[in-house]
C-alpha positions as CSV (number, residue, x, y, z in Angstrom):
1,M,22.1,23.9,-15.3
2,P,25.5,23.1,-13.8
3,S,28.4,22.6,-16.2
4,K,28.9,19.0,-15.1
5,C,25.7,18.2,-17.1
6,L,27.9,18.4,-20.2
7,K,29.8,15.2,-19.3
8,Y,26.8,13.0,-20.3
9,A,26.2,11.8,-23.8
10,A,22.6,12.9,-23.6
11,C,22.0,16.1,-21.6
12,L,18.8,18.0,-21.6
13,A,18.5,21.1,-19.4
14,V,15.0,22.5,-19.4
15,S,13.9,25.3,-17.1
16,I,10.3,26.3,-17.7
17,P,8.5,29.0,-15.7
18,A,5.7,27.9,-13.5
19,I,2.2,28.7,-14.7
20,A,-1.1,28.9,-12.8
21,A,-4.0,26.7,-13.9
22,A,-7.3,25.9,-12.3
23,Q,-7.7,22.3,-11.2
24,P,-10.5,20.9,-13.5
25,A,-13.5,19.5,-11.8
26,P,-13.9,15.7,-11.9
27,P,-16.3,14.3,-14.5
28,P,-19.8,13.6,-13.3
29,G,-21.3,10.2,-12.6
30,G,-19.4,7.1,-11.6
31,P,-19.5,4.4,-9.0
32,P,-21.5,4.6,-5.8
33,G,-20.5,7.0,-3.1
34,G,-20.2,10.0,-5.4
35,M,-16.8,9.0,-6.8
36,P,-16.4,10.3,-10.3
37,A,-15.9,8.1,-13.3
38,M,-12.3,7.5,-14.5
39,P,-11.1,9.7,-17.3
40,S,-9.3,8.3,-20.3
41,M,-5.6,8.5,-20.8
42,A,-6.1,8.0,-24.5
43,E,-8.2,11.2,-24.7
44,T,-5.8,13.3,-22.5
45,K,-3.5,15.8,-24.1
46,Y,-0.1,15.6,-22.4
47,D,2.8,18.0,-22.1
48,A,5.9,15.9,-22.3
49,I,9.5,17.1,-22.4
50,V,10.6,13.8,-23.8
51,E,8.1,11.4,-25.4
52,V,8.6,7.9,-26.9
53,V,5.7,6.3,-28.8
54,D,6.1,2.8,-30.1
55,G,9.9,3.0,-30.0
56,R,10.1,6.4,-31.8
57,L,10.8,9.9,-30.4
58,V,7.9,12.2,-30.9
59,P,9.3,15.0,-33.2
60,S,7.5,17.7,-31.3
61,T,9.5,17.1,-28.1
62,V,12.8,18.9,-27.7
63,A,14.5,15.5,-27.2
64,V,14.5,15.0,-31.0
65,Q,17.2,17.6,-31.2
66,L,19.7,15.3,-29.4
67,A,21.2,12.8,-31.8
68,S,22.5,10.6,-28.9
69,L,19.0,10.2,-27.5
70,S,17.2,7.4,-29.4
71,G,13.7,5.9,-29.2
72,F,15.2,3.0,-27.3
73,A,17.6,4.5,-24.7
74,A,19.1,7.5,-23.1
75,K,21.9,8.0,-20.6
76,G,22.5,10.9,-18.2
77,L,19.4,12.8,-19.1
78,R,19.0,16.0,-17.1
79,I,15.6,17.6,-16.8
80,L,14.6,20.5,-14.6
81,S,11.0,21.9,-14.9
82,S,8.7,24.1,-12.9
83,K,5.8,24.0,-15.4
84,E,2.5,22.8,-14.1
85,G,1.2,19.5,-15.6
86,V,4.4,18.7,-17.4
87,N,5.9,15.1,-17.7
88,A,9.6,14.8,-17.9
89,L,9.3,11.5,-19.8
90,I,6.4,9.6,-21.3
91,V,6.9,6.1,-22.8
92,R,3.9,4.6,-24.5
93,G,2.8,2.1,-27.1
94,P,3.3,-1.7,-27.3
95,A,6.3,-1.4,-29.5
96,S,8.2,0.8,-27.0
97,D,11.0,-0.8,-24.9
98,F,12.9,2.1,-23.5
99,T,15.9,2.1,-21.1
100,L,16.9,5.3,-19.1
101,T,20.2,5.2,-17.3
102,D,21.4,7.6,-14.6
103,P,18.9,10.5,-15.1
104,A,18.5,13.5,-12.9
105,I,14.9,14.6,-13.2
106,V,13.6,17.4,-10.9
107,L,10.0,18.7,-11.3
108,S,8.5,21.4,-9.1
109,G,5.4,22.1,-11.1
110,A,2.1,20.8,-9.8
111,G,0.3,17.8,-11.4
112,T,-3.2,18.2,-12.5
113,N,-4.5,14.6,-12.1
114,D,-2.4,11.8,-10.9
115,F,-5.0,9.2,-12.1
116,L,-3.9,10.4,-15.6
117,G,-0.3,10.8,-14.7
118,T,-0.3,14.5,-15.8
119,G,2.6,16.0,-14.0
120,A,4.4,12.8,-13.1
121,G,8.2,12.6,-13.5
122,I,7.9,9.4,-15.6
123,L,4.7,8.0,-17.1
124,V,4.7,4.6,-18.8
125,R,1.5,3.5,-20.4
126,N,-0.3,1.6,-23.2
127,K,1.6,-1.7,-23.0
128,A,5.0,0.0,-23.1
129,R,8.1,-1.5,-21.5
130,F,10.4,0.7,-19.6
131,T,13.6,0.2,-17.5
132,L,15.2,2.7,-15.2
133,R,18.8,2.1,-14.2
134,G,20.3,4.3,-11.5
135,G,19.8,8.1,-11.2
136,S,17.0,9.9,-9.5
137,V,13.5,11.3,-10.1
138,E,12.3,13.9,-7.6
139,T,9.1,15.9,-7.6
140,S,8.1,18.7,-5.2
141,A,4.5,19.6,-6.0
142,R,1.0,18.4,-5.3
143,I,-0.2,15.2,-7.1
144,S,3.1,14.9,-8.9
145,P,4.3,11.2,-8.6
146,A,7.9,10.4,-9.5
147,L,6.7,7.3,-11.5
148,V,3.3,6.2,-12.9
149,A,2.8,2.8,-14.6
150,A,-0.6,2.3,-16.3
151,E,-2.5,0.4,-19.0
152,W,-0.7,-2.9,-19.1
153,A,2.8,-1.3,-18.9
154,T,5.8,-3.2,-17.6
155,V,8.2,-1.2,-15.6
156,K,11.6,-2.2,-14.0
157,V,13.6,0.1,-11.8
158,H,17.1,-0.8,-10.6
159,D,19.4,1.1,-8.1
160,A,17.5,4.4,-8.4
161,R,16.0,7.0,-6.1
162,L,12.4,8.0,-6.4
163,V,11.0,10.9,-4.3
164,A,7.7,12.7,-4.1
165,N,7.7,15.7,-1.7
166,G,4.3,17.0,-2.5
167,G,3.4,20.6,-2.2
168,P,0.7,23.1,-1.1
169,L,-2.9,22.7,-2.1
170,P,-4.4,25.4,-4.3
171,P,-6.7,28.0,-2.8
172,G,-10.3,26.9,-2.7
173,Y,-9.5,23.2,-3.1
174,V,-12.5,21.0,-2.1
175,P,-11.6,17.5,-0.9
176,R,-12.8,14.7,-3.1
177,I,-12.3,11.0,-3.5
178,G,-11.3,9.7,-7.0
179,P,-9.9,11.4,-10.0
180,G,-8.8,14.9,-9.3
181,M,-8.2,14.3,-5.6
182,M,-5.1,16.1,-4.3
183,E,-4.8,14.4,-0.9
184,P,-5.6,11.1,0.8
185,P,-9.3,10.5,1.6
186,A,-9.9,12.0,5.1
187,P,-11.1,8.7,6.8
188,L,-7.6,7.3,6.3
189,G,-6.2,9.8,8.7
190,L,-3.2,10.5,6.4
191,Q,-1.5,13.7,5.2
192,G,0.5,14.7,2.2
193,T,-0.3,15.6,-1.4
194,A,1.7,13.2,-3.6
195,R,2.3,9.5,-4.0
196,T,5.8,8.5,-5.1
197,V,5.0,5.4,-7.2
198,L,1.5,5.0,-8.6
199,A,0.6,1.8,-10.4
200,M,-2.7,1.5,-12.2
201,S,-4.7,-0.4,-14.8
202,N,-3.2,-3.9,-15.0
203,S,0.4,-2.7,-15.0
204,R,3.4,-4.7,-13.8
205,T,6.1,-2.9,-11.8
206,Y,9.3,-4.3,-10.3
207,L,11.7,-2.3,-8.2
208,Y,15.2,-3.5,-7.2
209,N,17.6,-2.0,-4.7
210,T,15.8,1.3,-5.0
211,R,15.1,4.0,-2.5
212,I,11.4,5.2,-2.5
213,E,10.7,8.3,-0.4
214,A,7.5,10.3,0.3
215,K,6.5,13.2,2.5
216,G,3.1,11.8,3.7
217,W,0.4,10.1,1.6
218,G,2.3,7.0,0.2
219,A,5.4,5.6,-1.3
220,L,4.1,2.6,-3.2
221,S,0.5,3.1,-4.3
222,T,-2.0,1.3,-6.4
223,D,-5.3,2.7,-7.7
224,A,-7.8,2.0,-10.5
225,T,-6.1,-1.3,-10.9
226,G,-8.2,-2.8,-13.7
227,G,-8.5,-6.0,-11.7
228,D,-5.1,-7.5,-12.3
229,L,-2.2,-5.4,-11.1
230,Y,1.2,-6.5,-9.8
231,L,3.7,-4.3,-7.9
232,E,6.9,-5.8,-6.4
233,A,9.8,-4.2,-4.4
234,N,13.0,-6.2,-3.8
235,D,15.8,-5.2,-1.5
236,C,14.5,-1.6,-1.4
237,T,14.3,1.1,1.1
238,V,11.0,2.8,1.7
239,L,10.9,6.0,3.8
240,V,7.8,8.0,4.5
241,T,8.0,11.0,6.7
242,G,4.8,12.4,8.2
243,K,1.5,10.5,8.1
244,G,1.8,8.2,5.1
245,Y,1.9,4.5,4.2
246,G,4.6,2.4,2.7
247,A,2.5,0.3,0.3
248,Y,-1.2,0.3,-0.7
249,A,-3.0,-2.6,-2.4
250,D,-6.3,-1.5,-3.9
251,F,-9.0,-3.8,-5.2
252,G,-7.4,-6.2,-7.8
253,A,-3.8,-5.5,-6.8
254,H,-1.1,-7.8,-5.6
255,V,1.8,-6.0,-3.9
256,V,4.9,-7.9,-2.8
257,L,7.8,-6.6,-0.6
258,N,10.9,-8.8,-0.5
259,R,13.8,-8.1,1.9
260,T,12.8,-4.5,2.0
261,S,13.3,-1.9,4.8
262,V,10.2,0.2,5.5
263,D,10.1,3.2,7.9
264,V,6.8,5.1,7.8
265,G,4.9,7.7,9.8
266,S,1.6,5.9,9.6
267,D,0.9,2.4,8.2
268,L,3.5,0.0,6.7
269,G,0.8,-1.2,4.4
270,I,-2.9,-0.8,3.6
271,I,-5.2,-3.2,1.8
272,A,-8.5,-2.1,0.4
273,G,-11.0,-4.8,-0.5
274,K,-10.2,-7.9,-2.5
275,A,-6.4,-7.3,-2.8
276,R,-3.2,-8.9,-1.5
277,I,0.0,-7.9,0.2
278,D,2.9,-10.3,0.8
279,L,5.7,-9.2,3.2
280,N,8.8,-11.4,2.9
281,A,11.8,-10.8,5.2
282,V,10.6,-7.2,5.6
283,R,12.1,-4.9,8.3
284,G,9.6,-2.3,9.2
285,K,8.7,0.5,11.7
286,A,5.3,2.2,11.6
287,G,4.0,5.1,13.5
288,R,0.5,3.7,13.5
289,S,-0.3,0.1,12.3
290,G,1.6,-2.5,10.5
291,V,-1.1,-3.4,8.0
292,M,-4.5,-1.8,8.0
293,I,-7.3,-3.7,6.0
294,H,-10.5,-2.0,5.1
295,S,-13.4,-2.3,2.6
296,V,-15.1,0.7,1.2
297,M,-17.8,1.2,-1.5
298,A,-17.8,-2.5,-2.4
299,F,-20.7,-4.2,-4.2
300,D,-19.9,-7.5,-2.5
301,P,-19.7,-7.5,1.3
302,A,-18.0,-10.9,1.2
303,E,-14.9,-9.5,-0.6
304,T,-11.8,-10.7,1.2
305,A,-8.3,-9.3,1.5
306,D,-5.2,-11.6,1.7
307,L,-2.1,-10.8,3.7
308,T,1.0,-13.0,4.3
309,V,3.8,-12.0,6.6
310,T,6.9,-14.3,6.4
311,D,10.1,-14.0,8.4
312,S,9.5,-10.3,8.9
313,T,10.4,-8.0,11.8
314,I,7.8,-5.2,12.3
315,E,7.5,-2.7,15.1
316,T,4.4,-0.5,15.4
317,Q,3.0,2.1,17.8
318,G,-0.6,0.9,17.3
319,P,-1.9,-2.6,16.4
320,V,0.3,-4.6,14.2
321,L,-2.8,-5.7,12.3
322,L,-5.9,-3.5,12.1
323,V,-9.0,-4.8,10.3
324,K,-11.9,-2.3,9.9
325,S,-15.2,-3.7,8.7
326,A,-13.5,-6.0,6.3
327,N,-12.9,-9.7,5.7
328,A,-9.4,-11.0,5.7
329,N,-7.2,-14.1,5.5
330,I,-3.9,-13.3,7.3
331,T,-1.0,-15.7,7.6
332,V,2.0,-15.0,9.7
333,T,5.0,-17.4,9.6
334,G,8.0,-16.8,11.8
335,G,9.5,-13.4,12.3
336,A,8.9,-10.9,15.1
337,L,5.9,-8.6,15.4
338,K,5.9,-6.1,18.2
339,S,3.4,-3.3,19.1
340,A,3.9,-0.6,21.7
341,S,0.1,-0.8,22.2
342,G,0.4,-4.5,23.0
343,V,-2.2,-5.4,20.4
344,L,-1.3,-7.9,17.7
345,M,-4.7,-7.6,15.8
346,D,-7.7,-5.4,16.3
347,V,-10.8,-6.2,14.4
348,R,-13.3,-3.3,14.7
349,R,-16.1,-1.4,12.9
350,N,-15.0,1.2,10.4
351,D,-16.2,4.7,11.1
352,D,-15.6,5.7,7.5
353,P,-19.1,6.7,6.0
354,N,-18.1,4.8,2.8
355,A,-17.4,1.5,4.6
356,T,-19.0,-1.5,3.0
357,K,-22.1,-2.5,4.7
358,T,-23.1,-6.2,5.1
359,G,-26.8,-5.6,5.0
360,G,-27.2,-8.4,7.5
361,K,-25.7,-11.0,5.1
362,P,-23.2,-13.5,6.4
363,V,-19.6,-12.7,5.6
364,P,-16.4,-14.7,5.7
365,G,-15.0,-12.8,8.6
366,V,-11.3,-12.6,9.6
367,T,-8.9,-15.5,10.0
368,L,-5.4,-15.0,11.5
369,T,-3.2,-18.0,11.1
370,L,0.1,-18.1,13.1
371,R,2.6,-20.7,12.0
372,S,5.9,-21.9,13.5
373,G,6.6,-18.9,15.7
374,K,6.3,-17.3,19.1
375,L,4.4,-14.0,19.2
376,T,3.1,-11.7,21.9
377,G,0.0,-9.4,21.6
378,D,-3.7,-9.3,22.1
379,V,-6.3,-10.3,19.5
380,L,-9.5,-8.3,19.9
381,D,-12.8,-8.4,18.0
382,S,-15.4,-5.6,18.5
383,D,-16.9,-5.8,15.0
384,P,-20.5,-6.9,15.4
385,D,-20.8,-8.0,11.8
386,R,-18.1,-10.7,11.5
387,A,-16.3,-13.3,13.5
388,T,-12.6,-13.6,14.1
389,T,-10.7,-16.9,14.1
390,L,-7.2,-17.4,15.5
391,V,-5.5,-20.5,14.1
392,L,-2.4,-21.7,16.0
393,D,-0.6,-24.0,13.5
394,G,2.5,-25.1,15.4
395,A,2.8,-21.6,16.8
396,S,2.4,-20.0,20.3
397,L,0.8,-16.7,21.3
398,E,0.9,-14.9,24.6
399,G,-1.8,-12.3,24.8
400,S,-5.5,-11.6,25.6
401,L,-8.2,-12.8,23.3
402,R,-11.6,-11.1,23.2
403,D,-14.6,-12.6,21.3
404,V,-12.3,-14.8,19.2
405,V,-12.7,-18.4,17.9
406,L,-9.6,-20.3,18.9
407,K,-8.4,-23.2,16.6
408,A,-5.2,-25.0,17.6
409,D,-3.5,-28.1,16.5
410,A,-1.6,-30.5,18.9
411,T,1.5,-28.2,18.9
412,G,-0.3,-24.9,19.1
413,H,-0.3,-23.0,22.4
414,W,-2.0,-19.9,23.8
415,R,-1.2,-18.3,27.1
416,A,-3.6,-15.5,28.2
417,R,-2.1,-12.6,30.0
418,S,-5.4,-11.0,31.1
419,D,-9.1,-12.2,31.3
420,S,-10.2,-13.5,27.9
421,T,-13.3,-14.8,26.2
422,V,-13.1,-17.4,23.4
423,S,-15.0,-20.1,21.7
424,L,-13.3,-23.2,20.5
425,A,-13.2,-24.6,17.0
426,P,-13.9,-28.3,16.8
427,G,-10.8,-30.4,17.6
428,T,-9.1,-27.8,19.6
429,P,-7.6,-29.4,22.7
430,L,-8.0,-27.7,26.1
431,S,-4.3,-28.4,26.6
432,A,-3.6,-25.6,24.1
433,I,-4.8,-23.1,26.7
434,D,-2.9,-21.7,29.7
435,A,-3.0,-18.5,31.9
436,P,-1.1,-17.3,35.0
437,A,-2.7,-17.0,38.4
438,G,-5.3,-14.3,38.6
439,V,-6.3,-14.6,34.9
440,T,-9.6,-16.2,33.9
441,V,-10.3,-17.7,30.4
442,T,-14.0,-18.1,29.6
443,V,-14.9,-20.5,26.9
444,T,-18.4,-19.9,25.4
445,G,-20.4,-22.2,23.3
446,G,-22.7,-24.5,25.1
447,T,-20.4,-26.8,27.0
448,D,-21.3,-28.2,30.4
449,R,-17.7,-28.6,31.6
450,R,-16.7,-27.5,35.1
451,S,-14.2,-24.8,35.8
452,T,-10.6,-26.0,36.1
453,V,-7.2,-24.7,37.1
454,L,-4.8,-24.2,34.3
455,P,-1.1,-25.4,34.5
456,S,0.2,-21.9,35.3
457,G,-2.5,-21.2,38.0
458,G,-5.1,-19.4,35.9
459,K,-8.8,-20.3,35.8
460,L,-10.7,-21.9,32.9
461,T,-14.4,-21.5,33.0
462,F,-17.2,-22.5,30.6
463,S,-20.3,-20.5,29.7
464,R,-23.3,-21.1,27.5
């Protein structure tokens, strides 16, 4: 290690040769769709350079040789490792409350299973509390997250840099979904082999003024949530090069981005099933969609995702909102949403073979509520299994609507920019509808009204 390492009170320089190890096959059985059952962290043997258990350093780790490194804190820790499956730091146990200040952690050895956190830079689990202040954690190998929070852990990160670069897949790797997977599920259309921050099993993670970087796959990810998981980023910078997402909310997760800048190659956010994302004063650019919502392998076809977008500025190449065979409640308040494709929201059938099937049962459908703002973009529904409702609550929209239920209050306003087909929710005034000359709006639903000319010269017609 460089001599400057000696300036720090606690300085650990570890260089371990890389080793080759076969990726273990996932355990048999598990949920529908062939996904294997989750392995247990408690039964997993970890290889940690520094380990803290219930507020005490584990004697078998080399860190115990450093008198200035306690079971409660360390400053200026330097760790460099190329060993496969190694963790730079593990903090676990309900009596642990550990603070790490200004570390420089660099791992280049592959992980073995990121659902277990084997090979993560930092793993916090089993009700431990952990705080990172400053410094950086960078990994450059497959399924090697910079940070994993799991098993009711509470993690806080301030003014740091977290990076997952990923690495090559091993020869003969067979794609899979679930524990042991080394790349995103193929139907997501993503690339990459590592997630930067991975939150699981009822953990609580808070990031402040931190830079989160990934090469593909994802920056802020949730998985195997346990049903009650929370992940929050405040005043952060999220950068994903290649085809990857900024934030993923899996079933049972609540992900919040406040005043955060996001620049990603694919989706700013993804919601899977009954989960929630809140975007507050977010500034984002996405190479594909703003937020994609889908439902896969669910037992309940009525499960519904929640998304709120407040005072955010988001620019996308594809639809700002993409809903694929899923139910969703989406609320947009203020801000500016812009798509190069011209589509604000696209509701379509998911071509993923694991997409949740309705079985002919009625489902809640999709509701997009626009409040106190002026937006431009089309809202399109081609999903045969669910209805889409657009609610204009003191907001205005200019764009085409296709097979959408329109609900507007007295101050809501929609101006069609090409031929559109809608049905009207009870109480929606016809005065909420307008279109320029040459554009026809067809209202379906059993009305006997005659065609009329709209204020801007378009045509309003009625069809049973």
